[in-house]
N, C-alpha and C positions, 0 to 999 in steps of 0.2 A: 587392770592396766587399761590405757586408752589405745587409740588406733593411730598415734603419731601424726596428728593433723592439728591445724589451728582452728578447726571447726567441728562441731558435733553434727550428727545426722539424725533427723526426726523421722522415724518410720511411721507410715500410715497404713493401718489395717482396717478392714470393715468386718464382714461376716467370715466366720470359720466354718466352711462346709465343703461338700464334694460336688457342687454344681458345675464347677469350672468357669464360673462367671468372672468378669474382669475385676469385680469388687469383692471377690471372695478368695480365700486361701484354704487349701485342703488342711484339715487339722494335723495330718501326719507331717506335712511339710512345715507347718508352724512349730511342731515339736522339734524338727530338725533345726529350725532357726534358733530356738531356745538352747538346744544342745550345743550348737556352734558357739553361741554367746558364752555359755557356761564353760565349755571345754577350752575356749580360747582366752578366757578371762577378760573378755571385752567389758570395759566399763559401761554401765547403763545408768544414766542420770535421770532424776525426776525432771519433768518439763520445766519447772520453775528454775532449774539450774542449767538449762541448756546452753546459754551464752557464756556461762562461767566454767564449763566442763569440756574443754577442747578434746577431740578425739573420741568422745563418748557416743553411744547410741541412746536415743530416747524413743520409747514405744508409746504410740497413741492408737486409739481405736475409735472410729466414728460411728455414730447413729444409735448405739445401744442395742445391738443384736443379742438375743438370748444365747446364741452359740458361744459367746464369750464366757458365759458362766460354766458351760460344760467343758470347753476345749482350751481356753486360755487361762482362766483364773487358777485352776489347780497347779499348773506349771509355774505361773508367776509367783504364787505363794510358796511353793516347794523350794524354788531356787532364789527367793528373795529378790525378784526383778521388779523394779518400780515401773509403773505404767499409768497412763491417763486415759480415761474413757469419756468421750464427749457424747452427751445424751440429748436426744430430741425429746423434750419433756412431754409434748403432746402425743407422742407415740406410746408412752409407757402404759402397759396394760390394755392398750386399745388396738394396736396394729399387730397383725400376725408376725411372729418372730421377734417381736420387741420385748424387752425386759419389762417386768412389772415393777412397781415401786418397791415392793418388799425385796425383790431381787437386786435392785439398784442399791438399797440399803445394805444388803448382804455383801455386795461387792465393795462398797465403801468401807464397811467394817473390816474387811479383809486387808485393807491398806491401799487399795487402788484409788488414785485421785480421780474425782469426778468433776468434769467441766461442762459448761453449757454449749449447746449446739442448736439453739433456737427452739421455738415452741412447735412450729409446723414444717420446718425445713424448706421454707421458701427462699428463693434468691433475693437477698436483701437489697441488691442494687436495683430491683424492679419495684420496690415499695416506696411509699412516702416516708419522710423522715420519722414521722410519728409511728408508723407501722413497723418500720425497721427497729426503732428503739424498743417497741413493745415486744418484738420477737426476742431481742437480747435480754432486756430487763425481765420479761416474763419468764423466760427459761431459767434465768438466775434465781428469781424469787421462788419458783417451783422447787428447784433443787435445794435451796437454803431452807425452805419450809419443811421439806420431806427429810432432809439429812441432818438438820440442826447444826450446820456449819457454813462458813462463808464459802462462796464460789467465785473465784477471781480469774478463771481461764475460760477461753471461748474458742470455738472453731467455726469459721464461716461456712454456712451451707454451700455445697458445691465449690468451696474455696473462693467464692466471688465477693469482691469488695471494690469500693471506689473511695474517693477522698472523703466523702461524707460518712459512709458506713465505717471506714477506718477511724474517723474522728469520734464517732459515737462509741465504738468499741473501746477506744482509749479512755473515754470518760467513765466507763463502767467496769472494765476489767484491767488486770495487770499484764496479761499476755493474750494474744490471739493468733491462731494458726490459719494459714492459707494452704494452698496446694502448689505454689510455685516449686518447681523441681530444683533442689539444690541443698547445700549444707547450711547450717545455722552457726555462723561465727560470732565473735564478740560484737560485731557491728551490725548484726542482722536486725531488721525492723521488728521490735517486740510485738507489733500489732499486725504483722504479715509474715510470720515465721514460715520459712520454706519447709516442705516435707517431701518424703520419698515414698511413693506408693509401693506396697510390697510386690506389686507386679514387676517392678524393675529389679528386684533382688530375690527372685524365686530360687535361684541357685544359692545355697548357703555360703559358698565360697565368695560369691559376689558380696554378700552381706558382710562377711569378715573384712573386706577391703573398702567398705563403703565410706568410712570417714577418713580414709587416707588420701594422699595426693592422687593415687591411681583412681580412687573413687570419685574424686573431684573431676578428673578428666572424663571418666565414664558418664557422669551426670551431665557434663557439658555437651557431650556427643548426643545423649538422649534428648536434651533440650533442643538442639539444632534439628534433629530428625523430626521431633514433634512440631516445631515451628514450620518446617518445610511441608509437612503433611497438612497442617492447617491452611497454609498458603495455597496449596494445590486444591484442597477442598473448597476454599473460598472462590477460586477462579472457576472451578467446574460449576459450582452452585450459581455463580453470577452469570 
């Protein structure tokens, strides 16, 4: 079943570990997330169906951390939960904690959708048009060559985009994810899809209500608080 809302909610995870970092989630807590989803019979949609599946959750994982293989993949496979992993292709087999190409293939073979996340994870808005395009097309080509399948989804490094980067993404991919905080309704920009950091839903009960009207109000409050904090930091810094 869905969560009684006109919009879906795209969750954004990174590493699954016990470091307590802002971009990591304890594997035990992630298991509680999956348990809540399964026990509550919350609909989980593939990313490609996000705007056509109101009230659903969509699971995405950025960067290609090896911890996904140990702590997320077994649960997703066991409970038939669809998910998308966005891979930084230049990290594969080269950076500590990053997946190898054979592991990426193993994950794809298990049914996880693989999307592109650039070659080197640079902020595309700081690059020339040619370099930004190479980051996108290069990561797409690496994945298609290694996986033997088309790759039509993308996540902007750091969630940063501008008019030119968005236009380039729209020429290469079918969908692209940013990190604006919010739900993804039928009218959401397919090349700047909002997502919700797992940091905001560490409590599984919050996760259960995420795609509801209550969840929409909660996300609106979080956006306001974040904007106020950025404004205060800018004034102090200036």
